[in-house]
C-alpha positions in Angstrom: 91.3 111.2 79.9 93.9 112.6 82.2 95.0 110.7 85.2 96.9 112.2 88.1 98.1 110.8 91.4 96.4 112.7 94.1 93.3 113.6 92.0 90.4 113.7 94.3 87.8 115.1 91.8 85.9 111.8 91.7 85.7 111.4 95.5 82.3 112.2 97.0 82.2 115.6 98.8 80.9 113.9 102.0 83.9 111.6 102.1 86.3 114.6 101.6 84.4 116.4 104.4 84.9 113.4 106.7 88.6 113.3 106.0 88.8 117.0 106.8 86.8 116.7 109.9 89.0 113.9 111.2 92.2 115.8 110.4 93.5 113.2 108.1 92.9 115.0 104.8 96.6 115.1 104.1 96.4 111.4 103.4 94.7 112.2 100.1 97.5 114.5 98.9 100.7 113.3 97.1 103.6 114.9 98.8 107.4 114.9 99.1 107.2 111.8 101.3 105.9 109.8 98.4 108.9 111.0 96.3 111.1 109.5 99.0 109.3 106.2 98.8 109.7 106.2 95.1 113.5 106.7 95.3 113.8 104.2 98.2 111.9 101.6 96.2 113.9 102.1 93.1 117.2 102.0 95.0 116.3 98.8 96.8 115.0 97.1 93.7 117.9 97.9 91.4 120.5 97.3 94.2 119.2 93.8 94.5 119.6 93.4 90.7 123.3 94.5 91.0 122.9 97.7 89.0 125.6 100.3 89.5 125.0 103.4 91.7 125.4 105.7 88.8 122.8 103.8 86.7 120.4 103.8 89.7 120.8 107.6 89.9 119.9 108.0 86.2 117.0 105.6 86.5 115.8 107.4 89.7 115.9 110.8 87.9 113.8 109.4 85.0 111.3 107.9 87.5 111.2 111.2 89.4 110.4 113.3 86.4 107.7 110.7 85.4 106.3 110.7 88.9 106.2 114.6 88.9 104.2 114.5 85.7 101.8 111.8 87.0 101.1 113.9 90.0 100.2 116.9 87.9 103.4 118.8 88.8 102.0 119.8 92.1 104.3 122.2 94.0 105.1 119.8 96.9 106.1 117.0 94.5 108.1 119.2 92.2 110.0 120.7 95.1 110.8 117.3 96.5 111.6 115.9 93.1 114.0 118.8 92.3 115.7 118.4 95.7 116.1 114.7 95.1 117.5 115.1 91.7 120.0 117.7 93.0 121.0 115.3 95.8 121.5 112.4 93.3 123.6 114.7 91.0 125.7 116.0 93.9 126.5 112.5 95.1 127.7 111.7 91.5 129.8 114.8 91.3 131.3 114.3 94.7 132.4 110.7 93.6 134.1 112.2 90.6 135.9 114.8 92.7 137.3 112.1 95.1 139.0 110.4 92.2 140.6 113.6 91.0 142.5 114.1 94.3 
């Protein structure tokens, strides 16, 4: 059995129609906003546990790839995940660059 976040295949058609008619259908979709919530949650949790920023970046990257897989690699989640990973990597690279100067 496959399980994906955002899978609406088992939701009754009438319920989906009601979501569409009330213009809140987007609530059923996993999007880039959820990627932001995942990163924010990981950052807050591991910061409270006094984990270094570089380790938090590595953990976040692993969680992001896992989250993308669980969402079925939908385009919006993959796009947000890749952008987030690039941001995390750029922060790490800019920290190294400051020490070289």
